[in-house]
N, C-alpha and C positions, 0 to 999 in steps of 0.2 A: 741896929740896922738903918741904913741910910733913907733919904726919901726916894731914891732910886729904887732901892731893894723892895721897898714899901709898894711902891708903883708897879713894878715887874711881879710882886706877888698878887697884888689886886686883879693885874690884866689876866693873869694865868687862872684866876677864879672866876672870870668872865665867861658867859656863853660865846660861841662862836660869832652870833648874830651883835652881841653886844661889843666884842672885839672889833668888829668891822665898824660899828657905829664911831667907838673912839678913835681909830685909827682916821676915819674920815673926819672927824671934829679936828683931829690935828693937821690935815690937809696932805696924810700921807697916802699913798696909793694902796688899793686893797690888796689883801694877801692872795696870791693865787692859789687856787686850789691844786692838789698834786692830781695830774690825769693818771687813772687807771693804766696799767701795763696789760697789754692785750694777752690772755691766758695762752700758756704753751699748749702746743697740738695735743700732748699726751701726759699724763700725769708724771713719767720720767723724763720729759724732754728737759726739765729744769736740771736734772743731775747731769746732763750731758756738757751743759756750759759751765759747769764748777771744775775747779782743778781737781783731781783725782788725788785722792788721800793716799800717803803712803801706808803700805801694809803693817799693820800692829805686829810688833814681836811679842809671843808668848812669855808670860812671866812665869819665873819658876819659885815655887816657895818650898821652902824646908822648913818642916815642923820639928821641933825640938822637945822631946819628952824627958822631964828630969825628975 
């Protein structure tokens, strides 16, 4: 493994606080935290925003006894 791979593996093992300190020490901006999306009005509202799946065709199985 290269030194870059070693550094990436070490960074991945750090806690989020340690990662922030390491980025700050390098003069890099802090990572932006993902903002939570607002929950949908109903549990089924998320289903409406997804494209509908095509109807699945039944599978025919033939059993051979011999």
